[in-house]
N, C-alpha and C positions, 0 to 999 in steps of 0.2 A: 582585358583586365577582368578578373573574376571577383565577384562579391563574396565576402566571408559567409560561410554557412551559419545559419542561426541554429542554435541547439537549445534543448530543453532539459537541463540536468535535473531540474526539480521532478519531472515526470519519471526519469530513470531512478532517482533516489527513492521516490514513492513506491515504485515497483519492487525494489530490493527490500525496503523496510516492510512492505506488505507481505512479501514472501517469507521473510524472517519471522514476522508475527504469526503467520499461518503454521510455520514449522514448530514454533515454540508453544503454540496454544495447547497441544495435548499433554503437556507436563502436568502431572497431578498435584493435588494439595494446594490449590490456589496459586501456584507459581506460574502456570500457564495462563491463568486468568489475568494475572497482573502483567506479566511480560507480553504475552500475545495480545491481550486487549489493549494495553498501552501502546504497543508498536502499531497495532491496527488503527488506533485513533490518529497517531502521527501520520501514518500512511494515508489515511482518509483526507486529512488536511492538506498534505502535500499533493495528493492526486487532484484535488479540486484546484489548487493553485496551478498545477501543471496543465490542467485542462484550460484554465483561463489564460495562461501564458502561451498555449499552443495557437491561440488566435493571432498572436503577434509574431510567431515563428513559422509561419506558412504551414501550419498543421503538424509540425514536428512534435512528437511526444504524446499524441492522442492515444496511440496503441499502448504505450507504457502506462499512461494514466488509467485507461480502461481496465487493463489487467490488474493494476494495483487496487482498483475498486472491486474487482472480482475477488481478489485475495482477502480484502477487508470483509466482504460479504460472507465468504466462506469461514473466516475466522470467527466473526460474530455469530454465524449460524452454528458453528461447532461449540462455541461457548454456551449458546442458548440450550443445547441438548446435553450439557454437562461436561464438555471438554475443559480441561484445566482445573476442574473442581473435584470430580469423582476419581477415586483411585482406580 
């Protein structure tokens, strides 16, 4: 009898939301700032939740959450140098 695999969909969702925020961030005239920054914040919250849940899912989702945090850092780094604001 096999035990059901524990999954971490929060971490996977954080990854895709973070990637979407990174892709939308360069849109000029504050559109990228609002869309990319907003999605990056959501991804940040979900990535932290995914990391906390990974303790209970035998480590599943750590990679997805870490990559989501990398995308969040790149998005906010891009915004800090003018991405989403400057034409």
